[in-house]
N, C-alpha and C positions, 0 to 999 in steps of 0.2 A: 504494499500500500504505500502511495507517494505522499509525503508529508505526513503531519501530526494531526490527530483528531482529539478532542477534548470534550468530554461530557461530563455535565455536574449535576447533581441533585441536593438540594438543601432540604434537610429533615429537620426535625424539632430539636435533636440534640447533636447530631454531627452532619456536616456538609461533606458529601463524596464526590469524588473525581475518579474517572475512568479515561485514563491516558494512553493512546496507541502510537508508538513510534517504531517504524520497521518491523512491523507486525507483533511487537512485545507490548503486552498490556501491562501497565502500572496502575495500581489502585492507591487511591489518597483519602485518608480521613482528616478532617479537621472539624474542631470544635464549632458548632453554629454560635453567632454572635446574634441573639434576637434583637437586642437594642438596635442593631444597624446590620442587615444581611450583607451589605457591601463590603463589611470587613472580612466576614469569612469567605466571600467570593475572591476577594484580593488574596486572602491568605491560602486558599486553595490553589490559585494560580502560582503563588510563590512556592507551595510545597510540590506542585507538578513539576516546576521548572527543576527544583532541588533534584527530585527523583531522575530527571533525565541529565542531571548535571549540566544543565544551561542556564541562563539568565531568562528573566520572563520576556524581555524583548526578543531575544534570540529564539526562544520556543516559539513565540506567537508569529514571528517572521516565517516559521516553517510550518505553520498551523494552517490547515485546509478547512477546518470546520470546528465551532465551538457551540455545542447545543446545551441549553440549560432548562431543568425542570425547577420550577421555583414555588416555595410555599407563601410568597409574600401576599398573595391574594387570600389564600386560605386563612392565614394568620390576622389579615384583617378583619374576616368575618368573626372568627373565634374570640378574638379580643375586643371586638366591637370599637374598632378604631377609626371607622370610615368618617367621612365628612358629614356636616349637617346638610341632609338633603331636602330641598323644597319641592313638593309636588303638585302639580296642577293638573288636575282630572276631570272628567266630566260626570253627571248624574247618572248615565247610562250603565257605568261599570259598577262592580259591588262596593258598597260603601267601605270607605278606608278603615274604619274601625272593626270591620269583620273580615279583613282580607289581611292573611299572615303575611304576604310579601310587603305589604304596606307597613304593618305593625313591626316588622323586624328592621327595616331600614329607614323609616321617617318617623320622626316623633309628631304625635297628634297635632300640635299647633303649626307644624309646617305643611299642612295639607290644605290646598285652596280648591274651589270648585270653578271649573271652567264655565264662563258664562253661555247660555244657551245660544247655539249656533245661530246667526242670522245671515250667512255668507260672508262675514267680516269678523270672525272670531278673534284675531289677533289683537285689534284696538281695545276692546272690551276687556281682554285678560290683562292689559298692562297694569290696572291697579293691584290685581292679585300678584303679579310679578313683582312689583315694587314692594308689596307687602312682605313677600317671602324674602326678598334681599334685605329688607330692613330688620327682619328677624333673625339675620344671620345666615340664611343659605350659602353654603360654598359649592353647592351644586345643584341643577334644577332638572327635573324629569317633566315632560308634558306628555301625558297618556290619555288617549281617546278611545272611545269605543269605534266600532267598524262604521257605524252611520256618520259618525264626525271625524273619520281619520284626517280629512283634509284640514281641519282645525289645526292639527298638530304644526303643519307646515305654515300656516298663517301665523300661529304664535310664535314660531321660531324666527319668521321673518321680522315680526314686530320687535321681538327682542333684539335681534342684531342690529336693528336701526336705532333703537334708543340705548343699548348698551353695547358698543362696537366693541370688539375683541382688542383693540389697542389701548383701552381705557382701563385702569386699574379696578374700576367697580364692575368689571365684567367678570360672570363666573360661566363654567361651561353649561351649556343647555342640551340635553338629550331627548330626541324625539325617539318614544317607544317603538316606533314603526321602523326606525333605523337599525335596531340591534338585531331583531329576529323577525323571519317571516313566518308568523305564527298567527292562524285565524282567531285563536283565543285572545280576546283583548285583555282580559284579566291577566293571564300568564305573559302576555308581552309587557304588561306593566310591571310585574313582579320582575321580570328578566331585565328590564331597563334600570330598575331601581338597584338591583343587584350589581349591574355592571357599573353604574354611576358611583356606588358606594365603594367599589374596589379600586376604580380608576386612578385616583390621586397618589396611593400608595404605590400602586404596580407601575405607574408611568415613572413616578419620581426614582423608584429603585432600579428599575431596569435600563433607563437611560443613563444613570450614574455607572451601571455595571458596563454598558456598552461604552461610555465615554472613557472609562479606565482602559478597556482594551484597545481602543483607538490611540489613547496617549502612550500605550506601551508598543505601539507599532503594529497592531492588528488591522488589516486593511478590509476585512470581510465583515459582513453583518453578525451580529450576534443572534442566533437562532433560538427562539423560545418554544419549548414542547407545550402543545395544546392538549386540553383534556378530550380532544375528539380523535387524537391518534396521530395529528399532523405536527407541523412546527412552521413558524413563520418569523420574520425579522421583527424586532421591537416595534417598528414604525407600524407594522401591518398587524399587530396583535391587539385583540379585544381583551379588555381586562378579564371579563368573565371567564375567557378561555384558559386563564392560568389556574383557576381554582382546580385543586386536586391534579395538578399535571405531574406532579412527582409519583403518586399511585399509578397514574395512567403509565408512565414510562416503565414502572415495575412490570405491569401487566403485559405490555408490548414485548419485554424482554422475556416473559414467560411464554408468550406466543410462539418466539423464536425457539425455545427450548422444547415446547411441545411439539413443534413441527420436526425439529431436529431428532428427538427420541422417539417419535411415533406416538405419544400418548394422545389419546382420545380427550377424555376429561383429565383435568389437573387442577388441583388446588393449591393456591399460593398463600403462603404464610409469611406475610412482610411485617416483621417485627422488629422496630427500631427503638429508640429511647423513650418515646412517647406514646406509642400507639402499635396495635397490632391489626392490620388490615388483611382480610381474607377476601381473594377472588376465585370463582369457579369458572374455569374455563371449560366450555363444552364443545366436543370435537374440535378443540384446538382454537376457538374463536374467543376474542376479548369480551368479558360479558359487559354490556352497555344498556343503559336505561335511556329509552328514546327521549323521555323527559326527566332531566336530572332533577335532584332534590337538593337544596341547599338548607340543611336542619329540616324543617318542616315546610319548607316553602318549595313548590314546584316552578321550574323554569323552563325555558323553550330550548335550551341548549341540551343536547345529549352529555351523560356524564359515565363514567366507569361504575359499574355496578359492583360496589365493594360492600363486605360486611364488616363493620368497625367493631371489634370486640375489646376496645377500650383498655389495653394493657400493654405497657412498654416497660424497658429496662428502668425508667424513672417512675413508674407507677408506684404510688404509696400504700403501704399496708396499714389498716386501722381496725379498731374495734367498732362495731355497730351494736350496742349493747354486748351481747356476748358471742355474737358471730363476727368471724375474721373476715374482712373484705380486703381486697386489693384493687386500687383505681376507683373511679376514673381520674381522680386528681393525680397530678405528675409533679415532679420536681423539675422537669424539662431540662434545658441546658443549663441554666441558671436559676437556683444554686446547683441544680443536679443532685444526683446520688451523694450520700454522705461520704462515700469512699473517693469520690472525686477530688474533694478538698476545696470546693468552692463555696463553702457555708451551708450546704446541706446538712439537715439535722434529723429528718424524719426517715424510717426505714422504707428502703425501696427494693424492687426486685433484684437490681444489680448489686445491691448490698447484700442481699441474701445469698447470691452467687459467690461472692467474695467469702462470706462466712462459711458457706457449704464446701469451698476449695475449688468450685467450676472455674471461676476466675481468679487468676493467681497473679499478684503484682508483677512478677518478672517476664510474665507473657503478654500482659495487656497492652496492645498496640505496639508490640515488639518492645516492651518495657520503657516507651518513649513518654509514657504519661504516668504520673505518680498514681498508685491506688494505695488507699490508706485502710487497712484491715481493721485496725482498732477503731477508726472513726465509724466504720460500718458497724461494728460490735456495739458502740455507745449508742447509735442510733436505734438498735434493736432492743437495747435494754429495758427501755419503759414499756414495749410492747409485749416482750417476753414476761415481765413481772406481771403483766395484767393477765396473760394467758397462763400463769404458773408453770412456765417451761423455762428452760434453760435457753441461752441466745441461740446456740446451734439447733437446738430443736424447734425454736420459733422459726428460724430461717427456713428450715426444712418444712415446716408447716406451711409458710407462705407459698414456697414454690409449689406444693402439693396443691394448695387451693387454685393457684394460677392454672397449672396445667389442667387439673379436673375441670374446671368451670369453663375455661376456653374450649376445651376438647368437647364438653357436653353441647355447648352452642353451636360449634362447627357440626357436629353430628347431626343436630337438629336441623341446620340449614341444609346438609346434604339430603336427610331425608325429605324435606320438604320439596326438593328437586328431583325425587325419586332415585337418588344414587346412593348405591351400597358403598359405605365408606371404604370395605376391603377391596372394591374394585378399582380405586383411584389411587394414583400417586400424588404426593406432595411435594412442592418445592420451597424450600426453606430460604429466607433471604432477609436482608437487612442486618444490622450489627448483632441481634439477638435471634435471627431467624435459626441459625445453625445450633445455637446454644439451648434453646427451648422448643424448636420445631418438632423433634422426635417426640418430647413427652407429650405434647399438645395433640400430635398426630396420632399417638398410641391412644390417648383418651378418648379420642374421636372414633376409633377403630380403623385408622387407616394404618396399612402395614408396609408402606414405602416412603422413603423422603430422600430427595435429591438436593444436594448443597454444591453449587459451581465454585470454582477456584474464586471467583470475585463476587460471591453472595454478600459480603459486607457492603458492597457498593453497586449492588444490582439493579437498582433503579437508574443510576447514572449509566451503567451498561445498557439498560432499557433505551435510555435517551440516545444511545449511539445507533438504534435500529430505526430511528424516526426520519422520515423525509419531508421536504417542503411539501405542504398541501394547502390550497384553498378551494373552497367549495361554496357554490351558490344553489338555492333552491327556492321552488315556489309552487304553489298549488298549480296543478297541470292546466294550462291554458291562460294564466295570469300574465306570465312573461314567456316570451318564446325562447327556444333552444339557443337561439342566436345571441338573443340578449344577456342570457346567463353565461353562455360561452365568453363574451365580450368582457363580461365583470371578472371572470376568473383569470383570463389572460392579462387585463389590467392589473391584477393583484400580482401575477407572476413578473410582469415588468418592473413593477415596484420593488421585487425582490431582485432585481438584477438578471433574471433568467429570460434569455430570448425566446420568442414564441416557438421557433423550430426544436428547441430542446425540451418543450413542455409535453407531458402525456395528458391528454384530456379524455375522460370517460363520462359518457352520459348515462344515467340510470332512471328507471321510474320505480316508485315504490308507494305504498299505502300508509297513511298514517291518520290515526283517529277516524278510518272509515272514508277518507278523502284521498284520492289520486294526487301524487306529488311527481315533480320532476327535479333532478339533481345533476349538476354539472360540476365534476371535480378535476381539478388540475393538480398534477404533481410533477416533482423534480426529484430525483434521487440524489442524496447526498451519501459520503463514504460511510459503509458498514464494516462491521468486524464480525467475524465468523466466532462460534462457540470453541472452535478447536485450536484458537490461537494460543501460543505459549504465554505464559504470565511470569511476572517477577514479583517478589515481595520485596517490601523497603528494607528488610534486613536478611542477611544471607540465612538459610535454614541450617540448623544444626541437626542433622539427623540423628535419631536414637530415641530411646524410650526409657521411662523410669516408672516406679509404682509409687503411688502417693494415696494417702486416705483422703476419701471425697464423700460427702454427704449426698445421697440420691433420694430424691422424694419418694416416701413410700418404702424405702429400703433400708434407710439408716447409712451408717459409715460403712463404706466398703473399700478394699484395696483395690485402687484403679490405675490402669495404664494410662500414662501420660506420654504423648509422643508428638513431634514436631511433623507437621502434614508431610514434609518431603520425605520423611522415613517410611511413608505409606506407599509403596510402589504399585504401578498397575498390575491387576491380578491379585495382589495382597489381599487377604480378609482378616479382620481382627474382630474379635467377640467383645461385647460391653461386659462390665463398664470400662469406659475409656474416654479420653479427652483427646481430641485431635486439633492440635494449634495451628493456625496460619497468622498472617502478620495482622490481621484486623479482627479476627473472631476466634471463638473456641466452639468446635463442634461436639456436642455432648451425645455419647453413645450409651444410653442407659442398660443395666442388665436386660437380657431378654432380646437384644439387637445386635446386628453386626454391621460392620462398615467395610467397604472395599472402594478402591479408586479406579475409575474407568478410563477409556481412551482419551476422553476430553479432559481429565483431571478433576472431574467431578467426584464427590463422594456419593456413594449409594448406600444408603442405610437401609437394612430390611430387618423386619421383625421375625424372630426365629418362628413364630406360629405361622408366618406365611411359607417359611422354609420347609416347615414339616407338613 
């Protein structure tokens, strides 16, 4: 492969990089900086350059593609830090106080009703617009019913006339009809509000990231992974398309795995520091919701169909009366688990792993990040006292609860889809997917787990499978195929892609009982195959040892601990065992075996299946 490719995914605790040069893959893990994601983006670039033995400018001069899956839009919703939105809407739509999409993104006082249309809706709306601005609106959305859709344009024209963009008192105004071609006016309104809520944070951060690359000598656009499976440059990205882009990248990587191995159905266990997201691929296809949901709000955009199980390495253990619970509250990246030494004081899953001996200070991130076992034990002491247990017993109890509850919920999701857990394989990834994946899979009745060599940064790898895509669609007959084609080719020209290099596909489909037409344009970016050789950031020290480790439900057992490089292709090892790589530890519990295949992947199998 000519040139360097850099693919990045920002998670709640770590920002991951997957960097390929001369066919060699390098994996990068950098602590996420939630106060400013631009910091960890720059640090990831610096760490990537260090792994290649280059300066950042020299690396970027050789780089042919930078793709980025970002959580900034997701964080904006979770943290409720979007701008104050003013909504101008008409009486034909559901009342604002009964619409979850309005309640989620707009304060009650910031909703104004559009005057009844008399053919000149713009001028009568001016007092309402002024009132919203005087009340502090930093973004405006005008959303009308189908019968009054032309009023959106009239209001926008009036606003532009009285509040020109070059004046400081101007704020962005978004017409709901601009964002999504959706015949459902209420859903259009929710989608426009969602997009307006995300836009300032997403635009500010992504332009800063791209400006940094440009200042370092990168001459190509930064490509943003979208939640519909494509990618686009920052200037052609809709803010709402960045929501859940990281999990989408993980699913796209899983699709590549499913096709490579010939898996029909495949369960993904994406467990990082803050969450466990489960995806269920049927016949190798990425699961999608035609109408996505943002919390309890339905929007017009499709979104990946993920089952959030709410536990990650930073999930906090606590007592609900006499019942032990883990999550959904998380220590996140800051302060993080107590063992990280950043000020965390509450007991987390990662602290339990350290106490149990699953995560060892000398092996965590190749020993490059200090892990404080005593701090983990101190964090567990109050909980252990309440439970009437020793600290090690309390840590084992926490891990047992996590595995049992997550496995039970996963099994139920599979049963609802008519899938026998014993018939499917699981793919474990994220920083904790290899550590807890087998125990969760076993609790669900799944008997096979696959862990790729770059599992800790798998969503970053998934970003490397994404191509530039733009699509436009309409209800059949509303817009011609030529009009839709003209629009996608316009988008591709904005990407710097000449028309002769663009692949255009036209399709018809049915949505909500209505015939639709879609035109999609695509351009292939560089891809990396699964069988590429990889490098770890520290040299492997092949060999194994025996150490005592606590296993949930089994107590303390003598456990084989070895560097992943010591497990050669064709070798098989029975659990209990811990297999270390540069950025994660694969836990092989009693009753399971592990072997390395021709792609360097760990294949974990239940002895029940073998028998």
